[in-house]
N, C-alpha and C positions, 0 to 999 in steps of 0.2 A: 434313463430319461425320466424326469419327474412326471407325475400323473397329470398335472395341469398342462404341461407342454404336449404330452401325448393327446390329451383331450382336445387341445387346440388343433392339433394336426388332423385328428379324426373328424372333428366338427367341421373343419374347413373342407375336407374331402367330401363329407356328406353333403354339405351346403352346395358345393360345386356339382355333385351328382344330381341333386334335386333341381338345381338351376338348369342343368343340361337336359334333364328329362322333359321339362316343360309340360308335364301332364297334371301335376298337382301344385297348388300354390304353397308358398312357404308357410303360411299360416296353417293350412290344412295338415301339412306334414309335421309342423311343430306341435299342433294339437294332438296328433296321433302319437308322436314321440312322448308327449306328456302322459297320454293314456297308458302307454307301455310302462313307463316308470311307475305310475300309480298301481297298475296291475301287479307288477313284480313286487312292489312294497306290500301290497295288501294280500297277496296270495302266498301264504306261508309255504305251502308245498312247492310252489314254483320257485320262490326265492331260495329255499334251502337247496333244491336241486341245482339251480344255476350257480350257487356259491360253492358247491361241493367240488373240491379239486380233483378227485379221482374219477368222477363220472365222465364218460366220453362225450365229445362235442355233439355227435349225432343224437345221443340221448337227450342232451340239454336242448337241442333244437326242437325235438319232438315235444318236450315238456312245454317249452315256450310257445310253440305254435298251437298246442292244445289249449293253453291258457288264453291265447289271443283269439282263438276260434270261438271261445265262449262269449266274446264281445259281440254286440248287435250290429257292428258295421265292419266293413272290409278295410284292411290296412294297405297302404300304398306298397307296391312291389319294391320300389327303391328302398323303402324303410325295412322291409323284410330281408332284402339282400344285405343291407347294412347291419342288421342284427345278427345275421348269419356270419358275416365277416368278424364282428366283435366276438362272437362265441368262438369262432375258429382261432382267432388270435389271442383268446383268453383276456379280452379287454372289456367284457360286459360290465365289470365293476366300475368303469369310467362313465357309464351312461348318464348319470346325473350331471357330471361335469361337462360332458359332451353336449347335453341339452342346454346348459347355460351358455356355452360358447356358440352353439347353433343359434340360439335366441339372439345373441349379440350380432352375429353375422346377418341375420334377417333384418334386425333393426337398421344396420348400416345400409343394407340393400334398399330399404324403404326410406332412407334418408331421415331417420328418426333416432332419438336417444331415449333410453329409459332412465328415469330418475327415481330412486328409492328414497323416500322422504320419511324420516322418523320424527314425529313431533311430540312434545310434551302434552299438548292439548289438541283437541279436534280443530282442524283448519276449516274455515268457511270457504265458500266458493270464490269470493273475492281474493282471499289470500292465495288460494290455489292458482287462480289466473295470474296474479302478480308473480308468483314463483315460476310458473310456466314461461311468462314473458322474460323474466330475468335470465332463466336458463337458455331460452331461445337466443338471447343476445350473446351468450357465451358460446354456444355450440353451433348456432346458425342452422339448426335442424328442428323439426317438430319434436316436442317434448311429451313423453308419455309419463305421467306421474303415477307412482304407486305409493300412496300415503297410508301410514299406520300410526297409531297413537302409542306412545311409550312414556307413561307417567314418571318412570325412573329418571328421565332426563331432567326433571324438575321444571325447567323452562327452556324454550328455544327449539332448535331444529338440528338434525343431522341429515345431510344430503349426500347421496352417492350416485353420481351420474358419469357414465363412461369411466375414465381413469381418475376422475376428480372426486375427492371426499372433502366436504365442508362440515365441520363440527362446531356449531354455534349453540351448544347446549350449556346450560348452567352447570350441569354435572361435570362436563369436561373442563369448564373454566375453573371450577372449584378444585378439581384434581390437579390442574396446572399450577394453581396457587399453592397447593400442598407441596408439590415438588419444589417450587421456587423458594419456599420458606423452610425447606428441609424436613417437613413433617412426613415421616414414613410410617404409616400404620396400616 
């Protein structure tokens, strides 16, 4: 099974466990999951131990719990059980993908959609509001914009929201023209 399909299944199961637990909010658990990802990425000793194929699961659990205990707050028990499951099933390498899928499920639960907008230039507040309204008309959900500037687009926008990708950048249009006229360089 492909990693993305596995991540989808694990994220869905984790989402349902958090929903059933009703102790922690989705946002709280999502923030904690993000902290775990950051900690694993930033702690070289921890990440090497977790990636090592020959180390036993129990040792990896101790290493991860020790690293997490250095954090100033407590992690949700449902998250800790989930991390233990991923370690036992040798699927901790999917954690970043699982986080992305979990984020998507929480957006659906909250009746919202995240739109990643790449713009060639900085967008003013009026442009952002217009974009939010346009996307609201398409999705019929609250739109959360994540806007970043990418000068390499030359002009225009690229928008990725849900399963939809709109590429209205000058760079993309120039590339399509190159293909149309047979220019391959």
